[in-house]
N, CA, C and O atoms as CSV, one atom per row, in Angstrom:
chain,resi,resn,atom,element,x,y,z
A,1,MET,N,N,-88.044,22.288,13.740
A,1,MET,CA,C,-88.607,21.160,12.887
A,1,MET,C,C,-88.737,20.144,14.144
A,1,MET,O,O,-87.944,19.926,15.061
A,2,SER,N,N,-89.976,19.615,13.873
A,2,SER,CA,C,-90.674,18.348,14.521
A,2,SER,C,C,-90.311,17.039,14.121
A,2,SER,O,O,-90.039,16.950,12.924
A,3,PHE,N,N,-90.238,16.102,14.720
A,3,PHE,CA,C,-89.455,14.824,14.395
A,3,PHE,C,C,-90.804,14.185,13.172
A,3,PHE,O,O,-90.674,13.346,12.281
A,4,GLU,N,N,-91.684,14.745,13.468
A,4,GLU,CA,C,-93.368,13.532,12.354
A,4,GLU,C,C,-92.672,14.562,11.269
A,4,GLU,O,O,-92.258,13.743,10.449
A,5,LEU,N,N,-92.346,15.667,10.836
A,5,LEU,CA,C,-91.860,16.122,9.823
A,5,LEU,C,C,-90.486,15.801,9.010
A,5,LEU,O,O,-90.342,15.768,7.788
A,6,LEU,N,N,-89.518,15.574,10.028
A,6,LEU,CA,C,-88.352,15.127,9.554
A,6,LEU,C,C,-88.318,13.366,9.326
A,6,LEU,O,O,-87.420,12.811,8.693
A,7,ASP,N,N,-89.588,12.565,10.033
A,7,ASP,CA,C,-89.706,11.648,9.371
A,7,ASP,C,C,-90.302,11.483,8.147
A,7,ASP,O,O,-89.932,10.535,7.455
A,8,LYS,N,N,-91.141,12.213,7.757
A,8,LYS,CA,C,-91.753,12.303,6.599
A,8,LYS,C,C,-90.876,12.524,5.547
A,8,LYS,O,O,-90.939,11.846,4.522
A,9,TYR,N,N,-89.690,13.820,5.779
A,9,TYR,CA,C,-88.744,14.216,4.339
A,9,TYR,C,C,-87.521,13.516,4.359
A,9,TYR,O,O,-86.900,13.309,3.316
A,10,PHE,N,N,-87.092,13.103,5.553
A,10,PHE,CA,C,-85.780,12.186,5.622
A,10,PHE,C,C,-85.885,11.209,4.671
A,10,PHE,O,O,-85.118,11.408,3.730
A,11,PRO,N,N,-86.707,10.005,4.553
A,11,PRO,CA,C,-86.319,8.810,3.895
A,11,PRO,C,C,-86.441,9.827,2.077
A,11,PRO,O,O,-85.732,9.354,1.189
A,12,TRP,N,N,-87.076,10.756,1.807
A,12,TRP,CA,C,-87.350,11.156,0.584
A,12,TRP,C,C,-85.770,11.599,0.090
A,12,TRP,O,O,-85.519,11.522,-1.113
A,13,LEU,N,N,-84.919,11.973,0.853
A,13,LEU,CA,C,-83.698,12.623,0.792
A,13,LEU,C,C,-82.523,11.542,0.665
A,13,LEU,O,O,-81.552,11.504,-0.090
A,14,VAL,N,N,-82.789,11.018,1.278
A,14,VAL,CA,C,-81.878,9.581,1.241
A,14,VAL,C,C,-82.457,8.621,-0.092
A,14,VAL,O,O,-81.843,7.616,-0.451
A,15,PHE,N,N,-83.382,8.961,-0.580
A,15,PHE,CA,C,-83.848,7.681,-1.847
A,15,PHE,C,C,-83.209,8.985,-3.021
A,15,PHE,O,O,-82.513,8.567,-3.947
A,16,PHE,N,N,-83.453,10.382,-2.940
A,16,PHE,CA,C,-82.816,10.997,-4.043
A,16,PHE,C,C,-81.460,10.888,-4.242
A,16,PHE,O,O,-80.912,10.706,-5.329
A,17,TYR,N,N,-80.752,11.043,-2.807
A,17,TYR,CA,C,-79.484,10.831,-3.256
A,17,TYR,C,C,-78.651,9.789,-3.964
A,17,TYR,O,O,-77.780,9.816,-4.833
A,18,GLY,N,N,-79.407,8.634,-3.080
A,18,GLY,CA,C,-79.008,7.402,-3.909
A,18,GLY,C,C,-79.239,7.510,-5.453
A,18,GLY,O,O,-78.457,7.159,-6.338
A,19,PHE,N,N,-80.588,8.122,-5.601
A,19,PHE,CA,C,-80.987,7.812,-7.469
A,19,PHE,C,C,-79.952,8.870,-7.955
A,19,PHE,O,O,-79.333,8.519,-8.960
A,20,ILE,N,N,-79.595,10.259,-7.376
A,20,ILE,CA,C,-78.844,10.882,-8.444
A,20,ILE,C,C,-77.558,10.500,-8.670
A,20,ILE,O,O,-76.914,10.654,-9.707
A,21,LEU,N,N,-77.104,9.834,-7.325
A,21,LEU,CA,C,-75.589,9.343,-7.595
A,21,LEU,C,C,-75.739,8.149,-8.382
A,21,LEU,O,O,-74.860,8.116,-9.244
A,22,LEU,N,N,-76.235,7.508,-8.409
A,22,LEU,CA,C,-76.691,6.054,-9.332
A,22,LEU,C,C,-76.731,6.361,-10.658
A,22,LEU,O,O,-76.054,5.801,-11.520
A,23,VAL,N,N,-77.717,7.473,-10.883
A,23,VAL,CA,C,-77.624,8.098,-12.706
A,23,VAL,C,C,-76.493,8.591,-13.042
A,23,VAL,O,O,-76.229,8.441,-14.235
A,24,VAL,N,N,-75.419,9.342,-12.173
A,24,VAL,CA,C,-74.065,9.878,-12.647
A,24,VAL,C,C,-73.094,8.069,-12.869
A,24,VAL,O,O,-72.462,7.588,-13.810
A,25,LEU,N,N,-73.389,7.638,-11.685
A,25,LEU,CA,C,-72.309,6.745,-11.654
A,25,LEU,C,C,-72.735,5.483,-12.863
A,25,LEU,O,O,-71.956,4.642,-13.309
A,26,GLU,N,N,-73.856,5.610,-13.136
A,26,GLU,CA,C,-74.096,3.934,-13.807
A,26,GLU,C,C,-74.267,4.640,-15.492
A,26,GLU,O,O,-74.252,3.902,-16.477
A,27,ASN,N,N,-74.405,5.965,-15.589
A,27,ASN,CA,C,-74.286,6.227,-16.947
A,27,ASN,C,C,-73.180,6.711,-17.613
A,27,ASN,O,O,-72.523,7.724,-17.374
A,28,PRO,N,N,-73.019,5.727,-18.633
A,28,PRO,CA,C,-71.906,6.042,-19.581
A,28,PRO,C,C,-71.683,7.041,-19.976
A,28,PRO,O,O,-70.518,7.353,-19.729
A,29,THR,N,N,-72.359,7.964,-20.637
A,29,THR,CA,C,-72.296,9.306,-21.030
A,29,THR,C,C,-71.789,10.186,-19.943
A,29,THR,O,O,-70.761,10.845,-20.103
A,30,LEU,N,N,-72.630,10.222,-18.602
A,30,LEU,CA,C,-72.252,11.121,-17.644
A,30,LEU,C,C,-71.046,10.742,-16.905
A,30,LEU,O,O,-70.370,11.475,-16.183
A,31,THR,N,N,-70.870,9.553,-17.165
A,31,THR,CA,C,-69.174,9.102,-16.514
A,31,THR,C,C,-68.302,9.396,-17.443
A,31,THR,O,O,-67.229,9.727,-16.939
A,32,ALA,N,N,-68.304,9.409,-18.202
A,32,ALA,CA,C,-67.461,10.141,-19.634
A,32,ALA,C,C,-67.003,11.700,-19.309
A,32,ALA,O,O,-65.922,12.286,-19.284
A,33,ALA,N,N,-68.443,12.084,-19.065
A,33,ALA,CA,C,-68.396,13.747,-18.867
A,33,ALA,C,C,-67.679,14.083,-17.960
A,33,ALA,O,O,-66.678,14.792,-18.056
A,34,VAL,N,N,-68.319,13.397,-16.583
A,34,VAL,CA,C,-67.171,13.670,-15.375
A,34,VAL,C,C,-65.670,13.649,-15.541
A,34,VAL,O,O,-64.891,14.524,-15.164
A,35,ILE,N,N,-65.354,12.416,-16.217
A,35,ILE,CA,C,-64.161,12.121,-16.320
A,35,ILE,C,C,-63.210,13.181,-17.603
A,35,ILE,O,O,-62.017,13.125,-17.902
A,36,SER,N,N,-63.918,13.766,-17.946
A,36,SER,CA,C,-63.443,15.074,-19.271
A,36,SER,C,C,-63.179,16.176,-18.259
A,36,SER,O,O,-62.121,16.802,-18.193
A,37,ARG,N,N,-64.119,16.333,-17.565
A,37,ARG,CA,C,-63.964,17.666,-16.886
A,37,ARG,C,C,-62.998,17.847,-15.667
A,37,ARG,O,O,-62.182,18.718,-15.365
A,38,ARG,N,N,-63.447,16.582,-15.038
A,38,ARG,CA,C,-62.465,16.466,-13.643
A,38,ARG,C,C,-62.553,14.830,-12.959
A,38,ARG,O,O,-63.414,14.335,-12.232
A,39,PRO,N,N,-61.181,14.201,-13.575
A,39,PRO,CA,C,-61.130,12.931,-13.263
A,39,PRO,C,C,-60.881,12.692,-11.931
A,39,PRO,O,O,-61.204,11.523,-11.721
A,40,GLU,N,N,-60.436,13.250,-10.843
A,40,GLU,CA,C,-60.545,13.303,-9.557
A,40,GLU,C,C,-61.811,13.205,-8.879
A,40,GLU,O,O,-61.994,12.669,-7.786
A,41,ALA,N,N,-62.962,13.949,-9.853
A,41,ALA,CA,C,-64.186,13.575,-8.806
A,41,ALA,C,C,-64.776,12.174,-8.906
A,41,ALA,O,O,-65.679,11.751,-8.184
A,42,LEU,N,N,-64.142,11.472,-9.921
A,42,LEU,CA,C,-64.972,10.176,-10.126
A,42,LEU,C,C,-63.798,9.213,-9.279
A,42,LEU,O,O,-64.069,8.045,-9.000
A,43,GLU,N,N,-62.771,9.689,-8.989
A,43,GLU,CA,C,-61.969,8.928,-7.722
A,43,GLU,C,C,-62.704,9.114,-6.581
A,43,GLU,O,O,-62.853,8.136,-5.849
A,44,TRP,N,N,-63.214,10.204,-6.262
A,44,TRP,CA,C,-64.270,10.471,-5.002
A,44,TRP,C,C,-65.799,9.841,-5.346
A,44,TRP,O,O,-66.253,9.329,-4.323
A,45,LEU,N,N,-66.572,9.749,-6.303
A,45,LEU,CA,C,-67.526,8.852,-6.306
A,45,LEU,C,C,-67.568,7.509,-6.282
A,45,LEU,O,O,-68.435,6.935,-5.623
A,46,ALA,N,N,-66.600,6.802,-7.028
A,46,ALA,CA,C,-66.553,5.734,-7.633
A,46,ALA,C,C,-66.770,4.747,-6.082
A,46,ALA,O,O,-67.488,3.753,-5.977
A,47,PRO,N,N,-66.128,5.221,-5.260
A,47,PRO,CA,C,-66.242,3.967,-3.848
A,47,PRO,C,C,-67.543,4.103,-3.005
A,47,PRO,O,O,-67.932,3.360,-2.105
A,48,ARG,N,N,-68.202,5.377,-3.573
A,48,ARG,CA,C,-69.611,5.312,-2.784
A,48,ARG,C,C,-70.621,4.994,-3.696
A,48,ARG,O,O,-71.722,5.532,-3.811
A,49,ARG,N,N,-70.104,3.991,-4.387
A,49,ARG,CA,C,-71.117,3.337,-5.495
A,49,ARG,C,C,-72.169,2.157,-4.635
A,49,ARG,O,O,-73.348,1.949,-4.922
A,50,LYS,N,N,-71.413,1.502,-3.564
A,50,LYS,CA,C,-72.454,0.529,-2.784
A,50,LYS,C,C,-73.206,1.455,-1.806
A,50,LYS,O,O,-74.300,1.054,-1.409
A,51,PHE,N,N,-72.818,2.463,-1.438
A,51,PHE,CA,C,-73.636,3.486,-0.553
A,51,PHE,C,C,-74.541,4.128,-1.399
A,51,PHE,O,O,-75.568,4.410,-0.782
A,52,ALA,N,N,-74.560,4.423,-2.408
A,52,ALA,CA,C,-75.653,5.126,-3.320
A,52,ALA,C,C,-76.673,3.776,-3.463
A,52,ALA,O,O,-77.840,3.779,-3.070
A,53,TRP,N,N,-76.088,2.777,-4.020
A,53,TRP,CA,C,-77.361,1.721,-4.066
A,53,TRP,C,C,-78.078,1.362,-2.884
A,53,TRP,O,O,-79.239,0.985,-3.046
A,54,SER,N,N,-77.507,1.415,-1.464
A,54,SER,CA,C,-77.902,0.868,-0.227
A,54,SER,C,C,-78.941,2.201,-0.255
A,54,SER,O,O,-80.140,1.922,-0.256
A,55,CYS,N,N,-78.588,3.542,-0.277
A,55,CYS,CA,C,-79.550,4.678,-0.229
A,55,CYS,C,C,-80.670,4.778,-1.133
A,55,CYS,O,O,-81.768,5.266,-0.867
A,56,PHE,N,N,-80.330,4.317,-2.125
A,56,PHE,CA,C,-81.194,4.100,-3.138
A,56,PHE,C,C,-82.412,3.101,-2.397
A,56,PHE,O,O,-83.623,3.324,-2.404
A,57,PHE,N,N,-81.915,2.292,-1.956
A,57,PHE,CA,C,-83.133,0.772,-1.951
A,57,PHE,C,C,-83.816,1.440,-0.256
A,57,PHE,O,O,-84.931,1.955,-0.174
A,58,ILE,N,N,-83.195,1.330,0.527
A,58,ILE,CA,C,-83.294,1.710,2.004
A,58,ILE,C,C,-84.432,3.111,1.892
A,58,ILE,O,O,-85.635,3.044,2.144
A,59,GLY,N,N,-83.781,4.184,1.506
A,59,GLY,CA,C,-84.587,5.269,1.183
A,59,GLY,C,C,-86.054,4.884,0.574
A,59,GLY,O,O,-87.069,5.334,1.106
A,60,GLY,N,N,-86.109,4.061,-0.526
A,60,GLY,CA,C,-87.423,3.452,-1.222
A,60,GLY,C,C,-88.084,2.941,-0.295
A,60,GLY,O,O,-89.086,3.528,0.112
A,61,LEU,N,N,-87.720,1.853,0.200
A,61,LEU,CA,C,-88.551,1.200,1.351
A,61,LEU,C,C,-89.094,2.225,2.092
A,61,LEU,O,O,-90.254,2.631,2.035
A,62,TRP,N,N,-88.389,2.540,2.643
A,62,TRP,CA,C,-88.789,3.653,3.691
A,62,TRP,C,C,-89.369,4.588,3.506
A,62,TRP,O,O,-90.021,4.901,4.502
A,63,SER,N,N,-89.517,5.461,2.426
A,63,SER,CA,C,-90.794,6.154,1.427
A,63,SER,C,C,-91.841,5.367,1.384
A,63,SER,O,O,-92.844,6.028,1.651
A,64,LEU,N,N,-92.096,4.202,1.163
A,64,LEU,CA,C,-92.987,3.404,0.644
A,64,LEU,C,C,-93.584,3.009,1.874
A,64,LEU,O,O,-94.788,2.757,1.826
A,65,GLN,N,N,-92.931,2.888,3.089
A,65,GLN,CA,C,-93.493,2.127,4.121
A,65,GLN,C,C,-94.488,3.490,4.936
A,65,GLN,O,O,-95.533,3.419,5.583
A,66,ASN,N,N,-93.568,4.751,4.535
A,66,ASN,CA,C,-94.442,6.009,5.176
A,66,ASN,C,C,-95.864,6.239,4.278
A,66,ASN,O,O,-97.014,6.490,4.639
A,67,LEU,N,N,-95.383,6.081,3.227
A,67,LEU,CA,C,-96.818,6.110,2.065
A,67,LEU,C,C,-98.046,5.149,2.649
A,67,LEU,O,O,-99.224,5.459,2.828
A,68,TRP,N,N,-97.424,3.970,2.870
A,68,TRP,CA,C,-98.536,2.935,3.196
A,68,TRP,C,C,-99.285,2.966,4.521
A,68,TRP,O,O,-100.433,2.522,4.564
A,69,ILE,N,N,-98.629,3.524,5.725
A,69,ILE,CA,C,-98.670,3.391,6.793
A,69,ILE,C,C,-99.474,4.722,7.237
A,69,ILE,O,O,-99.720,4.927,8.426
């Protein structure tokens, strides 16, 4: 894998990681489903909320920069 290919796909991976984690953490229905099935999973996910927001914005800006340039 070349650096150019890695630079093309890595920002999208970061963006979608943050997006998916935020969809689960910020949606009350999905959060309730996680709590009902595996309560310990939310204890693992909740501290990563700030990291998910960071990945969402940084990955999004990085992807936009790659599209623009």
